[in-house]
Backbone as a chain_set.jsonl record, in Angstrom:
{"seq": "MPGRAAETIPDAIESLLAAARREEPLSLTSCVRALRNALGGCELTDAELAELVATHAVARGFPVVIFNMAADAAALEAEPS", "coords": {"N": [[0.84, -1.154, 0.0], [0.643, 2.119, -0.887], [2.463, 4.588, 0.82], [1.16, 4.572, 3.531], [0.285, 2.58, 6.398], [-2.493, 0.463, 6.228], [-5.513, 0.653, 8.087], [-7.744, -0.977, 8.272], [-9.117, -3.935, 6.699], [-10.894, -3.355, 4.485], [-9.998, -0.693, 3.999], [-7.347, -1.182, 3.223], [-7.77, -2.656, 0.894], [-9.115, -0.757, -0.693], [-7.095, 1.165, -0.906], [-5.174, -0.297, -2.3], [-6.56, -0.772, -4.724], [-6.925, 1.85, -5.577], [-4.379, 2.514, -6.315], [-3.912, 0.836, -8.411], [-3.642, 0.181, -11.937], [-6.14, 0.76, -14.166], [-6.097, 0.122, -16.821], [-4.817, -2.223, -17.076], [-5.136, -5.781, -16.584], [-6.476, -6.91, -13.464], [-4.947, -8.847, -11.194], [-5.962, -11.248, -8.964], [-4.328, -12.873, -7.403], [-1.934, -11.37, -7.22], [-2.945, -9.161, -5.871], [-3.777, -10.286, -3.41], [-1.312, -11.12, -2.432], [-0.053, -8.62, -2.086], [-1.779, -7.513, -0.176], [-1.393, -9.278, 1.991], [1.223, -8.598, 2.656], [0.828, -5.953, 3.463], [-1.041, -6.11, 5.531], [-0.127, -7.847, 7.466], [-0.893, -9.639, 10.154], [-3.394, -10.646, 9.207], [-6.383, -12.446, 9.536], [-8.046, -13.576, 7.663], [-8.635, -15.976, 5.051], [-6.75, -16.663, 2.027], [-8.552, -17.035, -0.081], [-10.823, -15.736, 0.912], [-9.872, -13.093, 1.091], [-9.371, -12.649, -1.637], [-11.968, -12.773, -2.671], [-13.11, -10.51, -1.467], [-11.506, -8.493, -2.629], [-12.182, -8.827, -5.329], [-14.915, -8.175, -5.26], [-14.818, -5.468, -4.467], [-13.316, -4.451, -6.612], [-14.969, -4.888, -8.859], [-17.119, -3.294, -8.114], [-15.875, -0.83, -8.256], [-15.561, -0.595, -10.934], [-13.551, -1.892, -12.43], [-12.392, -3.135, -15.475], [-11.291, -5.666, -16.12], [-10.821, -8.457, -14.214], [-8.717, -10.849, -12.994], [-9.316, -14.037, -12.123], [-7.371, -15.847, -10.68], [-6.695, -17.329, -8.468], [-6.985, -20.106, -7.737], [-5.155, -21.414, -9.38], [-2.774, -20.347, -8.471], [-2.675, -20.844, -5.751], [-1.066, -22.706, -4.315], [1.462, -21.616, -4.701], [1.246, -19.151, -3.379], [0.8, -19.964, -0.702], [3.183, -21.196, -0.209], [5.019, -19.201, -0.002], [7.114, -17.359, 2.219], [5.884, -15.645, 5.127]], "CA": [[0.0, 0.0, 0.0], [1.499, 3.287, -0.96], [2.463, 5.677, 1.769], [0.781, 4.393, 4.936], [-0.284, 1.28, 6.736], [-3.954, 0.496, 6.254], [-6.035, 0.306, 9.406], [-8.717, -2.056, 8.149], [-9.031, -4.678, 5.444], [-11.468, -2.552, 3.389], [-9.098, 0.429, 3.699], [-6.204, -1.73, 2.491], [-8.241, -3.01, -0.452], [-9.372, 0.487, -1.42], [-5.797, 1.751, -1.195], [-4.58, -1.124, -3.353], [-7.273, -0.525, -5.977], [-6.676, 3.234, -5.986], [-3.05, 2.556, -6.912], [-3.871, -0.078, -9.56], [-3.917, 0.752, -13.254], [-7.356, 0.165, -14.746], [-5.808, -0.317, -18.186], [-4.211, -3.557, -16.998], [-5.942, -6.743, -15.825], [-6.208, -6.955, -12.03], [-4.716, -10.226, -10.762], [-6.301, -11.463, -7.552], [-3.147, -13.42, -6.724], [-1.044, -10.25, -6.901], [-3.605, -8.343, -4.849], [-3.711, -10.993, -2.124], [0.09, -11.056, -1.995], [0.179, -7.255, -1.598], [-2.538, -7.336, 1.065], [-0.703, -10.031, 3.05], [2.376, -7.783, 3.064], [0.353, -4.724, 4.11], [-1.88, -6.356, 6.704], [0.556, -8.653, 8.474], [-1.592, -10.726, 10.827], [-4.781, -10.799, 8.758], [-6.876, -13.796, 9.802], [-8.825, -14.086, 6.539], [-7.925, -16.865, 4.131], [-6.461, -16.071, 0.726], [-9.794, -17.049, -0.86], [-11.693, -14.677, 1.442], [-9.306, -11.821, 0.643], [-9.59, -12.545, -3.08], [-13.38, -12.467, -2.886], [-13.308, -9.104, -1.11], [-10.871, -7.662, -3.654], [-12.995, -8.912, -6.547], [-16.144, -7.42, -5.027], [-14.474, -4.04, -4.497], [-12.858, -4.101, -7.959], [-16.143, -4.816, -9.738], [-17.871, -2.111, -7.7], [-15.13, 0.347, -8.723], [-15.595, -0.566, -12.391], [-12.395, -2.46, -13.115], [-12.915, -3.882, -16.606], [-10.802, -7.046, -16.177], [-10.318, -9.02, -12.964], [-8.264, -12.207, -13.271], [-9.592, -14.951, -11.016], [-6.298, -16.821, -10.805], [-6.328, -17.818, -7.143], [-6.862, -21.566, -7.666], [-3.92, -21.8, -10.043], [-1.616, -19.861, -7.73], [-2.839, -21.044, -4.316], [0.093, -23.399, -3.756], [2.575, -20.67, -4.713], [1.01, -18.172, -2.317], [0.965, -20.579, 0.614], [4.574, -21.601, -0.052], [5.843, -18.02, 0.268], [7.242, -17.004, 3.639], [5.095, -14.464, 5.516]], "C": [[0.893, 1.228, 0.0], [1.343, 4.217, 0.237], [2.149, 5.377, 3.218], [0.251, 2.985, 5.158], [-1.807, 1.415, 6.807], [-4.442, 0.038, 7.616], [-7.004, -0.865, 9.337], [-8.523, -2.765, 6.823], [-9.678, -3.891, 4.305], [-10.605, -1.349, 3.007], [-7.912, -0.044, 2.861], [-6.599, -2.073, 1.063], [-8.469, -1.748, -1.277], [-8.065, 1.184, -1.792], [-5.112, 1.014, -2.344], [-5.24, -0.824, -4.701], [-7.059, 0.896, -6.487], [-5.33, 3.36, -6.698], [-2.939, 1.699, -8.177], [-4.202, 0.666, -10.848], [-5.096, 0.029, -13.878], [-7.128, -0.363, -16.161], [-5.238, -1.732, -18.22], [-5.134, -4.491, -16.225], [-5.513, -6.767, -14.354], [-6.114, -8.417, -11.597], [-5.035, -10.364, -9.278], [-5.124, -12.035, -6.775], [-2.198, -12.304, -6.307], [-1.633, -9.372, -5.811], [-3.53, -8.995, -3.476], [-2.293, -10.94, -1.572], [0.385, -9.674, -1.407], [-0.552, -7.007, -0.282], [-1.891, -8.079, 2.227], [0.484, -9.226, 3.567], [1.931, -6.559, 3.857], [-0.338, -4.988, 5.441], [-1.21, -7.208, 7.779], [-0.285, -9.797, 8.997], [-3.048, -10.895, 10.442], [-5.224, -12.249, 8.908], [-7.727, -14.373, 8.675], [-7.974, -15.02, 5.683], [-7.632, -16.11, 2.835], [-7.736, -15.99, -0.124], [-10.748, -15.952, -0.393], [-11.191, -13.299, 1.024], [-9.564, -11.61, -0.843], [-11.04, -12.18, -3.389], [-13.679, -11.004, -2.556], [-12.705, -8.173, -2.154], [-11.722, -7.657, -4.919], [-14.27, -8.088, -6.408], [-15.88, -5.917, -5.117], [-14.08, -3.608, -5.914], [-14.026, -3.972, -8.926], [-16.961, -3.571, -9.402], [-17.202, -0.819, -8.178], [-15.051, 0.413, -10.245], [-14.357, -1.061, -13.094], [-12.888, -3.349, -14.247], [-12.485, -5.349, -16.658], [-10.22, -7.436, -14.817], [-9.964, -10.478, -13.251], [-8.443, -13.055, -12.018], [-8.611, -16.111, -11.08], [-5.864, -17.414, -9.472], [-6.131, -19.333, -7.104], [-5.541, -22.013, -8.269], [-2.682, -21.431, -9.22], [-1.683, -20.111, -6.22], [-1.615, -21.699, -3.684], [1.296, -22.446, -3.689], [2.434, -19.642, -3.602], [1.287, -18.755, -0.945], [2.41, -20.997, 0.867], [5.474, -20.423, 0.277], [5.936, -17.757, 1.762], [6.464, -15.74, 3.953], [5.988, -13.323, 5.896]], "O": [[1.805, 1.338, 0.82], [0.23, 4.583, 0.615], [2.839, 5.904, 4.091], [-0.171, 2.302, 4.225], [-2.33, 2.371, 7.379], [-3.856, -0.856, 8.227], [-7.067, -1.667, 10.269], [-7.847, -2.256, 5.929], [-9.068, -3.764, 3.242], [-10.49, -1.02, 1.827], [-7.521, 0.621, 1.901], [-5.844, -1.808, 0.127], [-8.059, -1.681, -2.436], [-7.951, 1.737, -2.885], [-4.545, 1.633, -3.245], [-4.55, -0.642, -5.704], [-7.018, 1.122, -7.697], [-5.161, 4.207, -7.575], [-1.972, 1.828, -8.928], [-4.944, 1.648, -10.844], [-5.046, -1.182, -14.092], [-7.887, -1.205, -16.641], [-5.187, -2.361, -19.277], [-5.837, -4.054, -15.313], [-4.327, -6.658, -14.045], [-7.11, -9.139, -11.636], [-4.448, -9.679, -8.44], [-4.945, -11.71, -5.601], [-1.711, -12.288, -5.176], [-0.916, -8.894, -4.933], [-3.248, -8.322, -2.484], [-2.099, -10.738, -0.374], [1.003, -9.571, -0.348], [-0.014, -6.367, 0.622], [-1.846, -7.556, 3.341], [0.727, -9.176, 4.772], [2.591, -6.173, 4.821], [-0.234, -4.188, 6.37], [-1.704, -7.27, 8.904], [-0.383, -10.834, 8.34], [-3.863, -11.258, 11.29], [-4.534, -13.168, 8.466], [-8.095, -15.546, 8.727], [-6.755, -14.872, 5.601], [-8.201, -15.048, 2.583], [-7.969, -14.991, -0.805], [-11.406, -15.311, -1.213], [-11.982, -12.435, 0.647], [-9.935, -10.513, -1.26], [-11.302, -11.366, -4.274], [-14.416, -10.338, -3.284], [-13.321, -7.174, -2.526], [-11.954, -6.603, -5.512], [-14.659, -7.382, -7.338], [-16.629, -5.186, -5.765], [-14.464, -2.529, -6.365], [-14.065, -3.039, -9.728], [-17.439, -2.876, -10.298], [-17.881, 0.166, -8.47], [-14.526, 1.383, -10.79], [-14.119, -0.696, -14.245], [-13.717, -4.23, -14.018], [-13.22, -6.19, -17.177], [-9.261, -6.831, -14.337], [-10.812, -11.25, -13.7], [-7.805, -12.82, -10.992], [-8.968, -17.219, -11.483], [-4.76, -17.951, -9.369], [-5.178, -19.798, -6.48], [-4.878, -22.897, -7.726], [-1.666, -22.124, -9.272], [-0.821, -19.631, -5.484], [-1.177, -21.277, -2.614], [2.057, -22.474, -2.722], [3.42, -19.301, -2.95], [1.934, -18.118, -0.114], [2.823, -21.139, 2.018], [6.58, -20.616, 0.784], [4.954, -17.912, 2.489], [6.394, -14.842, 3.113], [5.5, -12.249, 6.25]]}, "num_chains": 1, "name": "protein.A"}
């Protein structure tokens, strides 16, 4: 998240989406990875975070959201926190 630590999960998601380029597809895997780094001890699962990001992205009018969590789930869980 650019500039500051987010206080809540929705704040972190909104910050992430505000910094994203709408001209490029939004990868849920990349978003979850960024949120994990920003939120530290977030208790939500990767799938729950991805669902929240997708919901916010669609509401904000992102034209392309890549639902690539299933393909990258093993890679995400293998990364050190």
